[in-house]
N, C-alpha and C positions, 0 to 999 in steps of 0.2 A: 503493500500499500505507500502510495506516494501521498506527500503534502498537497500536489495538485488534484488529487482527488476530491478533496474537501472544498475545492473552490467551484465556483459558478463556472459556466462553459465560458463566459465572455472575460474570465479572469485566469484563464490557462497559465502555467508557469512561464511559458516563452512569449506570451502575447505582449504587445506594447501596452495594454491596459495594466497588466500584471507588473510591468517594469515602472508604469507611472505609480501604481499603488505603493510599491517598496519605496519609490523615490520620495513622496510625501510622508510615508510612515516615517522615514529618517530624519526628515525636516522637522516632523513634530516632536520626535523624541528629543532632538538636539535642543529645540526652544525649550522644552520642560527640564533638560539638565540646566540650561542657562538661567531659566528663572531659579532653579534651586541653589544655584552657585551664587547668583546675586543676593538671594535671602541669607545665604550663609555669610556672605561678606557683610551684610548689613548687620547682623548678629556680631560679628568679630569688631565692626566698628563702633557699635553701639556699647559693647562690654570692654572696650579697650582699658577702661580705668579699673578694671576688677577681674579677679580670677576666683574660681571655685573648683572644689574636688568634692569628695563624697560628703565631706563634714566641716571643712574649713572654708569661709568667703573671706578673700583678701581684697580692700578696695583702697584706692588712692583718695587721700584726704587734701592734702596741700603740699606745696614745696616752696622753699625761700633760699635765696642765697643771702648769706649773713657772715658777720664776722665770728669766727671760731678760733680757738687756741688748741692746737694739737700738739702735744709735747714731743711725741715721737718724729713731728715734722715740723719745726719751727719756721721753715720758710713759708708756710701756708697760713693765711689768715683769713681767707674767705672761703666759704665751701657750700655745697649744696645740701641743704637738709630735707628729708622727705619723710612726710607722716603717713603711715598707713594704718587701716581699721581691720583687724582680725575680729571674725565673727564666726561662732559656732551656729552653723547651718543645719546641724542635725536635729531631728527630732526627739531622738531618744539617747544620744551618746554624749557623755561628757568628754572634753578634751584637755589632756595634761600637756603643757607647753614647758619643757624643761630649759629650753633656750631658743634663741632666734639664730638661724644659721648665718653663715657669710653670705654677703650679697654683692652685686656689681651691677652698673649700669653701662648700657652701650647705645651710642648713637647712630644715626644714619650713616655716618662716615666711617663706622666700625671702631671709633675711638672707645676705650674701655676706662671707666671711672672707678677707682678702688673704693672700698668701704674705709673711712677713716675712723669711725666710731660709731658705737649703737648704745642706746640706753642701757644701764646696768639693771637687767630685769631678772628679778628673781623668779623662779618655777612659779606658774600659775595655773589656774584650772578655769576653763569656760565651761558654763553648764549650757545647755540648748537655748539659743536665743542671746546668750551673753556675747558681749564684746570687749576688745581692749585695743587702745592705740599704742603704736610703737614708733620710735624716732630713729632715722637713720642718716647719717652724714657721710656725704660723698666728696669726692675731688670735684673742683669747679669745671663745669663743661666748656668747651670752647665756644666763642660767640656764634660762630656760624651753624652751630647745632640747632635743630627745631624739634626733632622727635627723639624720644629715649624709651629704653626697655630696662626696667629694675627687675632682676632676675635673682631668685636664691638658689644657691648651689647645692641645696640638699633640702629634702622634705622635712616638715616640721608640723607640730601640732596634730599627730595622728593621721597626717596625709601621706598617701602614697606616692605622692609627686611632688616635684619642685614647681613654685609658683613663678610666674612671669607677669608684670603689670607695666602697661605702655601709657605715657603721659607727654604732652607737647610743652614746647617752650612758653605757649601763652598762659599756662597754669602755674609757671614760676614767679614767685614775687621776688623783687631785688629790694631788700630793706634799706640798703644802702641808698637806693633812689628814692626814698620816700621820707627821707630826713625833714622833720619839722623843726622850722625856725626857733631858735632858742636864745631869748635876748642875754642871758647870761653867758651863754658859750660866746656869741658874738662879742660881749663886752670883755670877755678874757682874751679875745683874738685881736683886741686892740679897736673894735669898732669897724671892722672893714666890710661888715654888711653880709659877708659869705661864711664867716667861722674860719677855721683853721685846719690844717694837717700835719701830720708828722711822718718822716721816713722812719718807718721801725726797722728795715732791713735793706741793705746791709749796714752793718755798725761802722762808726766812725773810725778810719785808719784799719779796718779789717782787711787781712792779707789774703790774695788770690793769687794762682798761677795762671800762665798764659794756656788758654784753651778750656779754663775752668768755667762753668756756669756761675751766674752772679744772680740770686734771687732778689728783686726790688719789690718791697712791700711797703704801701702806702695806707696808712691809718686814718680813715675818713670820717671817723665817730663823732667829731666835732665840727663837722661843716653844718652850715644852717641854711644852705641854698644849694640846690643841685648844679655840680658842675656840668659843662658841656664837653670838656676835654681834658685828658691828662697827657702831658708830653713828657718824655723820659729821653735824656740827652746823655750818652756815654759813648766813650771810644769813637768820637765823631759821627756817631748815628744818631739820628732822631726817629723816636717811635711815637706815634699819637694813637691814643685810645678814645674813641668816641662813646664807648659802652660803660665807662667808668668801673672798670674791673679792679683796679686797685693792686695788682700783682702781676708781676712781669719778670720775664726770664731774658736775660743778656748773657752773652759770652765772652770773656777776655779773648782778644785776637791771638793766634797762635805766636805770632811776631812781636807780641807787645813787649815794648821796652820796660825795663826794670826802673820802676820810679817808686817813690813813696806817696805822691799827693796825686791821684787820677780822679777828677771828679766826676761824680753822678749827679745829674741835676732833675729835678723833678718839678715841673711847672703844672700847676692846676688852674685851668681857666674857667671863668663864668661869664655868662652874658650880662653885660652891663646895661643893655637897652640902648648903647650907642656904638658908633663905628670902632670904638677901641674896647676890647673885653678887659674885664678884671682879671688880673694873673697874679697869683702868688707863687713865688719860687723858692725852693730850699735845695741844698747841695749838701752830700756827703762825700768825704775823700776816703778811697781806698787805694791801697798798696798792692803793686804787682811784684811778686817775688819769684826767683828761678825755681824751676820745678825740682830741683834737688835740694833746695832748702828746707 
């Protein structure tokens, strides 16, 4: 018995009508698959800020770039803090969380931002429907990055799989850019109307070798008005930052001459409302010493 035996005579297997029938059947199936794929894409898009397993639901709460102090990395002054919410989504299981595993963030350029610190959380238990917030601090992302994926390196909270949560640059708040005018701070800065800043790093007369990296860290916590640019001048090179990051990396030239007073100049620029901007400039001197010293 053949498949064609079940077909009407005008749809015999080799007839033009039969070929047309299969042609439109293939188009119809392809359209259905396309709609299903679109629906799945919409689900992924709508749930990009959260992830779930059989018992644990993790959701993005907020993120902010803020001033931090990391003892094991003194060159870092600003970092990205991400707050997540853990929720026991099971109806009948309690979840014992002994610790939060290591995590990392990756952007669309495949840059990896390592975890600098996490809350010192003691073991806790979540009963069905209960939740708890956790805070993680990561390296500062590059200015060009717009899309981020936070992933845990191991399962936790009774889950059988690791979690991954996505978020965008538009959800990151930069607290250094939302400084509120403080008359007391402005008076301490000599009444400049914009506040003041300090060069935290490098230290005055700190020694570096040719080819070595120099981390420049600018303390902006006493500013009272949002700067428009920060300029860093060192080794005859000028770098301009219009994102007000406050943390920069320069390198001592390989053929740099050995000298004791090499200036590193930081200029912070504000919009004065006129043709000439308001600028405050500060300088630290570093030393260049031979590699064998």
